[in-house]
N, C-alpha and C positions, 0 to 999 in steps of 0.2 A: 305807951305806944299801943295803938289799936291792932287788933288781929283781923286777918282776912275772914270774911264771913264764910261760914261753912256752906257748901252747896246743898241745895235742897235735896231732901231724900229722894232716891231713885234716879237722880241725874248723874252721869259719869263724870269723873274729874278729868280735865283736859290733859293733866300730866299723865294720867293712865292711858289716855288715848294715844298720846305721842309714843309712849313706851310700847304699846301694842303694835303700832304701825312699824316702828323700827325693828321689832322682833320678827314681824312677818317678812320684811325685806331681807333680813339675814337668812331666814329659812330658804327663801327663793334663790338667793345667791348660792348657798351651799348645795342646793339640789340641781343647779343648772348643768347641762351636758358639756362634753369636751370638744364640741364642734366649733366653738368660737375661736377666732384667730386672736393671737396675742399681738400686741402692738410692736414687739421687737422682731417679728417675722420668723421666729424659730420654728414654727410649725407649718410653714407654707412650702411652695414648690421649690424654693431655694434650698431646701433639703434639711431636715434635722429635728423633728419633735422627739421627746423622750419616749412617748408611747408609740414605738415603731410598728406595733401590731395593728394600729389603726383604731383601737377601742378604748373607752375610758375605764377607769377602775371599777365603776359601778355597773359595767355590762352594757352601757349604751354605746351605739356606734358613733364613730367620729363623723364629722361633716365632710372630710376630704383626706387624700393620701399625699405623701411627699414625692415630687418628681426626682428621678436619679440625677446625679451631678453630670453636667455636660462635659464631653471629652475635650481636652485641649487641642488646638489646631496642630497639624503636623509641623514638625520643625525641619527646615531645609537649610543646609549650609553648603555652598558651592566653592570649590577651589579650581581655578584661580579666583581670587576674591574680586568682587565687583570693582570695576574701573582699574584693575591691575594693568600695568604696562611692562614691556620688556619680557614678556612670557616666552619661554623657549618653544620653538616650533614643534619639537617632539613631545611636548607636554600632553597629558591626558586631563580630562575633566573629571573631578572626583566630587560626588554628591553624597553628603552625610545626612541621614534623617534620624529622628528620634527613635528610642528603643522599641516603642509600640507602633511606629509608623512604617509605611511601606512606600518605596520609590516606585512611582507609576510610569513616568516617561522622562526622557531627556532629549531635547532638540537643540541643535547648534546651527546658527545661521551666519553666513559670512557677510562681508560688506556689500556684496551684490544682491543681498536678500535671497541667496540660494542656500538650501539646506545642505549641510555637510554630511556626507555619508560616514556612518560610524555605528557602533553598537556597544552595549554594556558587556563588561567582562563577567566571568562566572561569579565574581564576588558581589554582583548586583549593585555596585555603587560606582565603579570606575568605567567611564565612557571613553572609548578609544576611537579616534578618527581612523578611517580606512587609509587615508593618506595624511601625512603630517601637515600641520597648518602651514600657511605661507608666511613669509617674512613681512613685517610691517603692515599687518592686516588686523582689522577689528572684527571680533566675533561676539555674537549674542547667544547666551545660554538660557534656555527656558526649561526649568526642572519642575515637575509636578509630583508631589507626594501626598499620600492619603493617611489620615489617622485611623484609629481602630473603629470608628463609626463610618469609614469610607468617605469622609469629607475631604475634598482636595485643598491643598495649599500650593500656590504657584510662586516660584521664585524666578526672577529675571535679572541676569547679571551680564556685564560686558567685560571683555578684556582685549588687549592689543598685544600682538607678538612683537618681538624685537626686530629691528631693522638689520639688514646685512650690507655693510659698507665695504666688505672685503670678500668678494665672491670668487669661488673656484669652480671651474666647469670641467666636465668629462665629455670627451668625444669618443665615438666607438666605431668599430667595424667588426663584422659585416653590418651593412645597413638593414634597417627593419624591412621585412617582407621579401628579402632577396633569397636566391638559391646559390649556393657556393659548393666548391669541391670538397672532397673528403679530408683535405689537408689544411683547411682554413682554421687557424686559431681565432679566438675572440680577443680583440685587442682594445684596451681602454687607455686613452691618453688624457693627461691633465694639463691645463694651461698654467698651473702653478705647482711648485714642489709639494709633495705630500710627506709630512713628517710622521704622522701616526698611520703608518701603512697597515698595521693589523686592524685598526678600527675601520678603515676604509674597505679593506678586503672583506671583512666580515659582513659588510653591507651589500656585497655583490653576490647574487645568487644565480646559479645556472641550473636549469631543469631540462633534461634531454629525454626524448622518447624515441627509441629505447634508451634506458638509463646507461650512463657511462661512469667509469672511474676517471676523474679529472682533477686538475689542480691549477691554481693561479701561480704565476711566476713574475716577480718584479724585475724590471730592467731600470735600475736607478730609482728615482723618486717621482717620475712623471709618466711612467708607463707600466702597465701590468697586463699580461696576456694569460689566456686560459686555453689549455688543450687537453684532450683525453689521453689516456695512456697509449692507445693506439689510434690509427686513423679513425675518423667518424665512420660509423656504418652508413651505407648508402640509404637514403630516404629518411634519415633521422630528422626529427623536429626539435629545435632548440629555442628555449626562451631564456632571456637574461633580464634580471631585475636589478635596477640601479637604485637601491633604497638609501640614497645618500643625503636627502634633505635634512638639514640641521646638524650634520656631522662636521665637527671642527677637524680640519686636516692636520692639525697639530701646530700650526703656525699662525693661528688667528683667522685663517681663511675658512669660510663656511660654504658648504654645498647647498644648492637650492634644488637640485634635480631629484625627482622621485618618479622614475619612469621605467617602462619595460620595452624591450624590443625582441623580435624573434626572427629566425631565419630557418631555412631548410637546407639539408645536405642533398646534393644531386643524387639521382637514382643510378648514376654511373660513376664508378671509381676510375679516374683517369690519371695515369702516371706515365711521364715521358722520361726515359733513361738516356742520358747523353754520355757517350763513351769518348773521352778525349783521345784515347789511343786509336780506336777504329774510326773516329770522326763520323759517327752515326748517332741518330736519335731514333730510339725504338719507342713507339707509342702503344701503351697497353690500355685496353678498356675492360674493366672487371677482370683484370689479370690475364686477358688474352691479347696477344700481339695483333695489332690491326694495321700498322704501317711502319716502315723503316725509311728514314729520311737522311740523305747525306748532308753533313754540316761542316762548318769550320768553326773552331773555337779560338780562344786567345792565343796569340803568338807566344811561344815559349822561348826564353823565360820572361821576357820583358812584360808581357800582358796576359799571363796565364789566367784562365778562367777559374773562378772560385769552385771548390769542390763541395759536395754534400747536397742535402735536400733543400730546395727552394720552392716557394709557393707563388703561383701567379697572383700579382697584386692588382694590376690594371692593364688596359691595352688601348692602343690607338690605331685607327685605320692608317694614319700617316702622321709622322712627327718629325721634328727637327732634332738632330743629334749634333752637339758641339762639344769638342774635346775639352774646351775651357771649363765647362760645367762640372767635369769630373777630375779636374786637376792635371790634365794631360797637355796643357799648352795649346799649340795651334796644329795639332796632329790632323784634325778633320773638322769639317763643318758641312753636314749634309741636311738639307732642309726638307727632304721628302722621303724619309725612311719608311717603307711600307710594312704594314702588319706588325707593328711593334708591340711586344708583350713584356711588361716589366716584371722581373722576378727578384730584384733586390732594391733596397733604398739607395744604395751607392751607385746604381746606374747600370746593372746587368740586365740586358734584354735578350729575348729571342725575337729575331726580326728577319725581314726579307733583305736580300743583298743583290742589287742589280749592277753594281760597279765592279764586282770581281768576276772573272771568267767562270762559267759553269763548271769547268773542270777542277776548280779549286775545291769544291764541296766534296767531302769524302776523301780528299787526298792531302790537304794542307791545313794547318792552323795558322791563320793570318790576321785574325781580328784583334781589336784592342780589349778583349775580355768578354765581348758578347758572343752569343751563339747565333750564327746566321746561316741562311739557306737560300735557295732560289726563291724569287717572289711567289711562284706558284705553290711551292711547298710551304712557304711561310703563310700564305693565305689559307691553305688547308689546316695548318696547325692553329691559326688564329680562330678559325670557325669551329674546329672539332676538339681541341685539346687545351684551350686557353680560357676556361672559365675561372674567375677568381676562386682560389682555393685548390685548383688543380696543381699537381706536383711535377716539378722538373728536378730530376735527380742526376747530378753530374758525378760520374765515377771515373776512376783512374786519373784524377786531376793532378796537375803538377803544382797547384797552389793549395794553400791550407783550406780547411773546411770553413765555409762562410759562418760568420758570427750569428748566434741565434736571434739577435735583435736587428740584423741587417735585413730588413724586410720581415718575413715570417719564417725564420730559420729554426723554429722551435723544435723541429723533428731531429735536429742534429745533436740534441742533448739526450742522454739516457734518462729514463723515467726517474731514477734516483736523483740525478742532478737537477732535473726539472722541478721536482717537488721541494727540493731544498731552497728554491727561490721564493717559496711562499712565506708570508709574514705570520702565518698562523701555525 
């Protein structure tokens, strides 16, 4: 076998050249700087080279620095949940955010695209409407939260409140914006029985200026009245809040009302004292006697007039009075009784009387239970002492004291007896 010829003297062997070239490449690779990017991304802006100080082990500077990790978006969770139905109208909107996030705003829109008035509670996450939601209505909640880098996240959800197929309604007196006498109680009547009276009473708020000590008193389960311990002070302003919406009356009937009304007490305290024995009415204004009127009251004993304190309820310039409407058969039917002022639900009036001789008044008791006087005196009483809430106090009566729920007879109960009628 022949051998390869030896290279001529002075010429380099090719194997040597290849070895030299490879060695040079290794040296260059070992001496290269740390600025080059690795193919797995571990040294780029996605964050994380081992040389966190930014320089290589041989003192050379790196070609770039790592970007900080981007903060996660704010997390927002809203209750009621999105698309929830049958939500209680007294519910509140609760917005939970992440531990490093901050709730920025909450806005609630109703089905008419109107913003619902409300605000966040002190806990910073519970949004409470100023007025409870309405039954069977759709609402949209838009909540905005920000993460630690102040970047916003918006959550939009909707919910629908439950419907109310068994509604209970409250009516009230005095009417809103009216002026009444010092004896006028606040009277609330319900069109259906109230089983949970305590819950309903707790939703009724009375605010008076000047302030008074007062209490509610239930007459059965469909009426509750409020009176102060003593007559209202003249000039008092009264506001009543019926915060009833969403309350179950205890029998499956739900209230929808959430409203307020207010009234004012007259600047004059008017009390008319009727004495059955002397057959007179003495009218006092701010405790000063201003007029004495001869009267006739109920015939004794058949039709004796109720005793005690009664309150003017309503009045008519002229009205019909028929005995059949008060269970007295065919005793009378007068279609034009003048200046008629009602003081009990059962039918007691103060009114003008043109059919009896003038000499009757002040000398005989001949009526069927009403208090009557000449038409001229009745007109004066009607104009000057018969504002709703003015007081008619019958003394020396031969009949028992009128029941406290026969009209507005609240003042015939002691304060202790009155407060015992509260459900709270």
